[in-house]
ZAFIMAR-392628 format. One line per 5 residues: number of its first residue (from 1); their letters; for each residue x, y, z of N, C-alpha, C. Coordinates in pm, 1 decimal, padded with zeros to 6 digits. Each point is the difference from the previous one (the first is absolute). Layout:
<sites>
NUM) A) X:Y:Z:X:Y:Z:X:Y:Z  ...
</sites>
This chain:
<sites>
1) MIGVT) 16088.5:12826.0:11995.9:-00114.6:00056.5:-00043.4:-00080.2:00100.5:00096.2  -00004.6:00118.4:-00045.2:-00048.0:00101.3:00090.9:-00149.8:-00025.4:00027.1  -00043.5:00003.5:00104.3:-00140.5:-00009.0:00054.7:-00047.8:-00134.1:00006.9  00058.7:-00104.4:-00005.0:-00043.9:-00131.3:-00004.6:00061.1:-00076.9:00110.5  -00082.9:-00038.9:00094.8:00047.9:-00073.4:00128.2:-00006.1:-00135.3:-00038.4
6) ENQPE) 00068.8:-00096.6:00095.2:-00023.6:-00133.0:-00022.7:-00121.2:-00043.7:00015.8  -00093.5:00062.2:00073.5:-00145.1:-00042.4:00010.9:-00101.9:00038.8:-00117.0  00062.9:00073.1:-00061.1:-00095.1:00063.4:-00122.6:00031.9:-00075.2:-00125.5  -00095.6:-00061.0:-00081.4:00022.4:-00036.2:-00142.9:00077.5:00075.9:-00076.8  00062.8:-00038.5:-00096.0:00047.3:00095.6:-00103.9:-00097.6:00063.2:-00096.2
11) AAVPS) -00070.9:-00101.5:-00040.1:-00104.9:00063.8:-00092.2:-00153.3:-00050.9:00037.8  -00077.1:00087.0:00029.5:-00127.0:-00048.6:00033.9:-00062.8:-00056.3:-00120.4  -00068.5:-00110.9:00008.8:-00058.2:-00073.0:-00119.9:-00144.7:00029.6:00021.3  -00060.3:00052.5:-00104.8:-00148.8:00050.0:00017.0:-00074.4:-00148.4:-00007.6  -00074.7:-00002.8:00127.8:-00102.4:-00124.3:00024.0:-00137.1:00031.0:-00038.3
16) RASED) -00087.3:-00101.2:-00027.0:-00149.0:00017.2:-00020.2:-00040.3:00082.3:00111.8  -00084.4:00077.6:-00025.6:-00076.1:00093.7:00094.0:-00070.0:-00086.0:00106.8  00023.7:00041.7:00121.7:-00092.2:-00084.6:00100.5:-00118.2:00047.2:00023.7  -00078.6:-00074.4:00073.3:-00137.9:00043.3:00020.0:-00034.6:00144.4:00034.9  00091.2:00053.7:00076.3:-00008.5:00126.6:00044.6:00033.4:00129.1:-00083.9
21) EPADF) 00088.2:-00062.1:-00122.9:00056.0:00104.5:-00083.2:-00090.6:-00007.4:-00126.1  -00030.1:00117.3:-00056.7:-00075.9:00002.6:-00140.7:00098.8:-00061.5:-00102.3  -00084.4:-00059.8:-00073.5:00073.6:-00063.6:-00136.2:00000.0:00103.3:-00091.0  00102.7:00008.1:-00091.6:00019.1:00089.1:-00112.4:-00073.1:-00075.3:-00097.6  -00029.6:00081.0:-00120.9:-00064.2:-00053.4:-00119.3:00081.1:-00107.7:-00072.0
26) ATLLS) 00116.3:00015.5:-00004.2:00094.9:-00124.0:-00052.9:-00013.2:-00130.0:00073.7  -00008.4:00016.8:00132.3:-00011.5:-00113.4:00082.8:-00135.9:-00077.3:-00018.6  -00099.7:00098.4:-00016.9:-00139.1:-00061.6:-00016.4:-00007.0:-00060.7:-00139.8  00058.5:00061.4:-00110.6:00006.3:-00059.9:-00124.8:00068.3:-00146.5:-00005.6  00119.4:00002.6:00079.6:00088.9:-00115.2:00000.7:-00087.1:-00115.1:00060.8
31) RAYEL) -00064.3:00034.2:00112.0:-00091.1:-00106.8:00055.6:-00096.7:-00059.1:-00072.8  -00064.2:00111.7:-00094.0:-00102.1:-00053.7:-00068.8:00052.5:-00093.8:-00100.7  00116.9:00041.4:-00087.6:00051.1:-00088.7:-00086.6:00031.9:-00151.6:00088.6  00055.7:00002.9:00101.8:00011.7:-00120.8:00082.3:-00133.0:-00082.1:00018.7  -00100.4:00070.3:00051.8:-00119.0:-00061.1:-00015.6:-00050.6:-00055.4:-00121.8
36) GEMIK) -00000.4:00067.1:-00104.7:-00021.1:-00031.5:-00147.7:00069.7:-00134.5:-00028.8  00134.5:-00014.0:00017.2:00080.6:-00114.6:-00025.8:-00053.6:-00107.4:00079.1  -00045.8:00027.6:00137.1:-00060.2:-00124.9:00087.1:-00107.9:-00045.3:-00072.0  -00087.6:00088.6:-00048.8:-00140.1:-00042.9:-00040.4:00046.1:-00064.8:-00135.3  00076.9:00024.3:-00084.6:00037.2:-00069.4:-00121.6:00078.7:-00128.8:00039.9
41) QSALA) 00040.5:-00012.1:00103.0:00081.6:-00146.0:00036.5:-00121.4:-00095.7:00058.0  -00128.5:00067.4:00030.5:-00102.6:-00085.2:00066.0:-00071.9:-00110.3:-00094.3  -00035.7:-00091.6:00086.1:-00054.9:-00130.7:-00060.8:-00102.1:00053.8:-00107.5  -00097.5:00113.2:00042.1:-00103.3:00047.3:-00068.3:00058.8:00064.2:-00133.8  00094.7:00082.5:00007.8:00040.9:00054.7:-00124.0:00064.6:-00116.7:-00097.7
46) AEYVY) 00072.9:-00095.0:00058.9:00044.7:-00107.4:-00072.8:-00116.8:-00080.2:-00072.7  -00103.9:-00010.2:00071.3:-00104.9:-00077.7:-00071.1:-00072.0:00098.1:-00126.8  00008.2:00116.1:00041.4:-00060.2:00089.9:-00089.4:00089.5:00013.1:-00152.0  00143.5:-00001.9:00021.2:00072.9:-00012.6:-00116.9:00001.7:-00116.3:-00053.6  -00006.9:-00106.1:00050.7:-00011.3:-00148.8:-00046.3:-00114.1:-00003.6:-00095.6
51) YKDKV) -00118.8:00067.2:00047.7:-00108.8:-00027.0:-00059.7:-00013.9:00092.5:-00114.4  00046.1:00127.8:00012.9:00003.3:00091.7:-00109.6:00098.7:-00050.5:-00115.6  00102.0:-00053.3:00026.3:00097.5:-00071.5:-00092.9:-00068.5:-00112.5:-00082.5  -00080.6:-00067.7:00081.9:-00081.6:-00125.7:-00074.1:-00095.0:00056.9:-00073.6  -00068.7:00090.6:00018.7:-00105.9:00075.2:-00088.5:00065.2:00053.7:-00108.5
56) SRDAD) 00115.1:00074.4:00034.4:00068.7:00068.1:-00141.2:00055.3:-00106.3:-00085.4  00013.9:-00127.7:00046.8:00040.4:-00111.3:-00093.3:-00094.4:-00086.7:-00064.4  -00136.0:00028.0:00029.7:-00126.6:-00115.1:-00045.3:-00019.9:00072.4:-00113.8  -00000.9:-00081.3:-00111.3:-00042.4:00028.4:-00130.5:-00163.2:00032.6:-00009.0  -00054.9:-00084.0:00065.5:-00146.8:-00002.4:00009.9:-00049.7:00127.7:00055.6
61) VHALA) 00072.0:00030.1:00105.0:-00046.6:00149.4:00059.6:00024.1:00099.9:-00076.0  00123.2:00009.3:-00070.8:00029.8:00096.8:-00091.2:-00114.7:-00002.5:-00111.4  -00047.9:-00114.0:-00072.5:-00101.8:00022.4:-00105.2:-00129.4:00034.4:00055.9  -00036.0:-00049.7:00122.4:-00127.0:00040.3:00056.9:-00001.7:00172.8:00046.3  00119.6:00024.0:00037.5:00026.4:00148.9:00048.3:-00029.5:00088.6:-00146.8
66) RDFAK) 00056.6:-00049.3:-00083.4:-00014.7:00069.0:-00127.3:-00141.4:00006.1:-00052.3  -00072.4:-00097.1:00013.0:-00144.2:00017.4:-00029.1:-00078.2:00067.4:00098.1  00030.4:-00003.4:00119.5:-00067.9:00083.9:00105.9:00033.9:00164.9:-00023.4  00122.5:00028.2:-00028.7:00039.8:00148.8:-00041.3:-00090.2:00029.5:-00125.5  -00012.0:-00089.2:-00095.7:-00079.4:00059.6:-00113.2:-00123.4:-00001.1:00027.0
71) AKERF) -00087.8:-00093.7:00103.2:-00125.5:00000.6:00025.7:-00019.8:00136.9:00093.4  00100.1:00036.0:00055.5:-00034.7:00122.5:00099.0:00021.8:00128.6:-00090.6  00090.8:00009.6:-00106.3:-00024.6:00123.8:-00092.6:-00120.0:-00010.2:-00079.4  -00063.2:-00119.4:-00038.8:-00121.5:00013.2:-00070.6:-00113.2:00040.5:00098.7  -00003.3:-00035.1:00123.3:-00083.4:00036.9:00106.1:00002.8:00149.1:00014.6
76) AECER) 00128.4:00046.5:00001.3:00015.4:00143.6:00028.0:-00056.5:00078.8:-00125.2  00028.6:-00041.6:-00125.9:-00073.5:00070.2:-00111.9:-00151.1:-00014.4:00018.3  -00067.8:-00094.0:00043.4:-00138.1:-00008.8:00013.8:-00043.7:00091.4:00102.5  00070.4:00007.5:00112.6:-00026.9:00077.8:00116.3:00007.0:00162.3:-00016.9  00095.1:00016.9:-00111.9:-00024.3:00162.1:-00040.8:-00121.5:00047.0:-00036.9
81) FGRFH) -00092.3:-00103.6:-00047.5:-00149.7:00049.0:-00035.9:-00070.8:-00034.2:00110.8  00030.5:-00086.4:00094.5:-00084.6:-00022.6:00102.0:-00087.4:-00133.6:-00016.2  -00071.9:-00006.7:00107.5:-00080.4:-00146.8:-00011.4:-00097.1:-00029.6:-00123.8  -00027.1:00106.0:-00070.3:-00063.0:00000.1:-00118.1:00066.1:-00045.6:-00137.5  00118.8:-00033.5:00020.2:00076.9:-00047.1:-00117.5:-00060.6:-00144.5:-00022.1
86) PDYNE) 00003.8:-00042.7:-00121.4:-00054.1:-00135.9:-00027.9:00075.7:-00101.2:00047.2  00141.7:00012.6:00010.8:00056.4:-00099.6:00053.9:00067.9:-00000.7:00132.6  -00052.7:00101.1:00064.2:00038.7:00055.4:00141.4:-00014.7:-00159.7:00092.9  -00115.4:-00055.8:00019.5:00012.7:-00109.0:00078.4:00080.7:-00136.8:-00045.0  00000.5:-00001.0:-00133.9:00084.6:-00115.9:-00048.1:00149.0:00020.7:00031.1
91) ALDRV) 00031.9:00116.4:-00018.9:00139.2:00052.8:00024.3:00030.3:-00031.7:00175.3  -00096.2:00048.7:00063.0:00027.7:-00012.4:00140.2:00004.4:-00163.9:00041.3  -00083.3:-00058.1:-00050.4:00001.0:-00159.9:00021.9:00128.7:-00042.3:-00036.1  00049.7:00037.5:-00109.8:00122.8:-00067.6:-00050.4:00113.5:00040.2:00093.1  00001.7:00132.0:00071.2:00100.4:00029.6:00088.7:00004.0:-00099.2:00117.3
96) YELEA) -00125.6:00001.2:00048.5:-00028.5:-00071.8:00128.8:00040.9:-00172.9:-00025.5  -00025.5:-00024.7:-00133.7:00018.6:-00148.6:-00014.9:00158.7:-00032.4:-00005.3  00061.3:00096.6:-00077.3:00160.2:-00025.7:-00013.3:00063.3:00020.9:00133.3  -00055.7:00088.0:00071.1:00061.9:00042.8:00144.4:-00026.5:-00130.1:00088.8  -00126.4:-00060.2:-00002.6:-00005.9:-00136.2:00087.7:00094.6:-00096.4:-00057.0
101) RLEAI) 00007.9:-00009.1:-00137.0:00095.2:-00105.9:-00038.3:00146.2:00019.3:00046.4  00054.6:00106.9:-00018.8:00128.8:00053.4:00057.9:-00001.7:-00031.8:00134.8  -00079.7:00035.2:00085.1:-00005.6:-00012.0:00152.9:00003.4:-00152.9:00021.2  -00046.9:-00070.5:-00096.9:-00029.2:-00148.9:00047.3:00141.8:-00087.3:-00020.6  00100.5:00068.1:-00091.8:00119.5:-00072.1:-00013.8:00070.4:00027.8:00146.0
106) GPVKQ) 00058.0:-00144.1:00050.0:00069.7:-00022.4:00127.6:00104.1:00118.6:00022.4  00103.0:00020.3:-00087.6:00094.6:00073.7:00042.3:-00045.5:00171.9:-00002.6  -00099.7:00038.4:-00071.1:-00054.4:00117.0:00006.3:-00086.0:00014.2:00149.7  -00064.6:-00103.0:00020.0:-00092.4:00008.8:00146.5:00132.9:-00005.6:00102.4  00085.0:-00059.3:-00000.1:00094.1:-00003.8:00103.9:00097.6:00152.3:-00007.1
111) YKEAE) 00035.6:00049.7:-00097.5:00047.0:00114.3:-00016.1:-00064.1:00098.0:00065.0  -00136.4:00012.4:-00033.3:-00086.4:00115.7:00047.7:-00015.0:-00011.9:00149.0  00002.3:-00131.9:00063.5:-00011.0:-00003.0:00126.4:00133.1:00041.5:00071.2  00130.5:-00057.1:-00063.0:00103.4:00056.8:00062.5:00018.7:00158.7:-00004.6  -00055.8:00048.7:-00086.3:00000.7:00170.2:-00035.0:-00084.5:00050.2:00118.7
116) QAVDL) -00124.0:-00079.5:00012.1:-00071.6:00068.6:00106.9:00053.3:-00019.4:00138.6  00067.8:-00095.8:00007.0:00076.4:-00023.3:00160.4:00126.0:00102.2:-00006.5  00069.9:00031.8:-00099.9:00108.5:00109.8:00036.1:-00075.2:00127.7:-00022.9  -00100.7:00029.5:-00054.6:-00063.7:00115.6:00032.2:-00055.3:00031.2:00132.5  -00051.1:-00121.9:00061.2:-00034.6:00031.7:00134.3:00117.3:-00000.2:00095.3
121) LLHEV) 00101.9:-00039.2:-00031.9:00113.4:00003.2:00087.2:00059.0:00148.0:00009.4  00005.7:00048.8:-00127.0:00032.8:00154.1:-00027.8:-00087.2:00096.2:00061.8  -00159.9:-00036.7:-00006.7:-00070.2:00101.2:00062.1:00013.2:-00010.0:00165.6  00015.3:-00135.6:00050.6:00013.8:-00011.0:00138.9:00126.8:00078.9:00046.5  00121.0:-00030.5:-00070.5:00129.1:00072.3:00026.6:-00037.0:00152.5:00021.2
126) SLVIA) -00046.8:00062.3:-00118.8:-00036.6:00155.3:00011.9:-00108.3:00016.3:00098.0  -00070.1:-00076.0:00051.3:-00090.1:00040.0:00097.2:00062.5:00000.7:00145.7  00083.5:-00095.8:00023.9:00091.0:-00012.9:00109.0:00083.5:00138.1:00014.0  00059.4:00025.5:-00122.7:00099.9:00107.7:00002.3:-00083.3:00120.7:00029.9  -00115.4:00021.1:-00044.0:-00083.2:00132.7:-00013.6:-00046.2:00001.1:00134.9
131) RAVSD) -00061.0:-00111.8:00079.7:-00035.5:-00003.1:00149.3:00097.2:00035.0:00105.6  00132.9:-00060.8:-00053.9:00107.8:00037.6:00104.7:00021.7:00160.8:00008.1  -00016.0:00065.6:-00106.6:00010.0:00142.2:-00000.3:-00108.5:00063.8:00050.3  -00132.5:-00020.3:-00024.5:-00114.3:00061.6:00058.7:-00119.1:-00078.9:-00046.1  -00106.7:-00010.4:00073.5:-00124.9:-00058.6:-00004.3:-00073.7:00059.6:-00114.6
136) SIKVP) 00029.1:00133.3:-00026.5:-00077.7:00090.6:-00074.7:00043.3:00017.7:-00136.0  00125.1:-00077.2:-00034.6:00042.0:-00001.6:-00137.9:-00092.9:-00062.6:-00093.6  -00024.7:00039.3:-00111.4:-00088.2:-00061.6:-00081.2:00092.3:-00108.5:-00085.9  -00084.5:-00122.6:00000.0:00064.3:-00102.1:-00063.1:-00098.9:-00052.1:-00110.6  00031.3:-00046.5:-00123.8:-00093.3:-00047.5:-00086.8:-00077.9:-00114.1:00050.0
141) DNNPN) -00124.4:-00010.4:-00047.6:-00075.5:-00104.6:00056.1:00075.2:-00121.4:-00030.5  -00087.6:-00124.4:00048.4:00081.0:-00118.7:-00015.5:-00031.5:-00067.9:-00126.0  -00060.6:00099.8:-00101.4:-00038.6:-00069.5:-00126.5:00126.5:00036.7:-00082.1  00084.2:-00070.3:-00070.7:00128.4:00022.1:-00045.6:-00038.7:00035.4:-00170.2  -00126.5:-00066.2:-00036.8:-00036.3:00041.9:-00126.6:-00136.5:00102.2:-00008.7
146) PKGCG) 00017.7:00123.5:00014.8:-00116.6:00093.6:-00007.9:-00073.9:-00010.0:-00107.9  -00141.5:00018.1:00030.9:-00105.4:-00010.2:-00157.7:00038.8:00088.4:-00075.1  -00022.1:-00061.1:-00122.7:00016.2:00102.1:-00115.1:00053.6:-00063.9:-00117.8  00009.2:00037.2:-00107.8:00027.3:-00049.4:-00113.5:00137.5:-00086.8:-00012.4  00024.2:-00114.7:-00037.7:00109.0:-00088.9:-00017.3:00023.2:-00067.2:00135.0
151) SGGSC) -00068.3:00014.5:00102.3:00011.8:-00102.4:00129.6:-00122.5:-00088.7:00007.4  -00088.0:-00023.5:-00108.4:-00132.6:-00041.5:00040.3:-00083.5:00035.7:00082.4  -00020.6:00155.9:00005.9:-00058.2:00049.4:00092.4:-00135.1:00044.9:-00046.8  -00030.6:00109.7:00026.1:-00155.3:00044.8:-00036.6:-00027.6:00002.3:-00148.8  00099.7:00019.8:-00084.5:-00018.3:-00010.2:-00137.0:-00028.1:-00136.9:-00068.1
156) SCGGG) 00022.7:-00102.4:00085.9:-00018.3:-00105.6:-00052.3:00073.4:-00065.5:-00116.2  00106.1:00074.3:-00011.3:00099.3:-00049.3:-00128.9:00072.1:-00115.2:00051.4  00007.4:-00041.1:00117.2:00079.3:-00126.3:00028.4:00154.7:00011.8:-00029.2  00034.7:00133.0:00019.9:00145.7:00040.1:-00026.2:00098.5:-00091.3:00023.2  00053.6:-00008.3:00126.7:00133.6:-00086.2:00041.1:00064.0:-00070.5:-00106.7
161) GCG) -00038.0:-00122.9:-00060.0:00075.3:-00062.1:-00079.9:00148.1:-00071.7:00039.1  00047.4:-00040.1:-00068.4:00129.1:-00044.1:00019.0:00100.8:00019.0:-00108.1  -00019.8:00073.0:-00073.5:00084.6:00030.8:-00139.4:00147.4:00005.2:00035.3
</sites>
């Protein structure tokens, strides 16, 4: 072999970038996928998947979620005309009632708690990554559910649900 001595390896195997070498985009994506897999294998993610499955198999939850969706539709119709619609308060009260009944079901409550735990973990991971790059990088605030329609925020529709 020309140009290869006994002290040189025959083929240099690319290794992961050291701390002194810049990482290429493919390496960064690969590491992100590895991190994602680690998170998927975590106890928090397992608990989330367990309760999500439990909720999806619960007939009582499905029936109540259908009623909740209908109540939200009715409220949306009333809301188009504003607070002066004759059924506005009744429709809003029905949404709140059904939302409370849904959230009182054990698996739904546990599912929402597990979902919040995973959301918090993902936020913390994104914050650590951002701060490792620079303290001035903008990271979304700690509220994984921004205010607005569908999230139970300022419009008071109580969106969330578990459908």
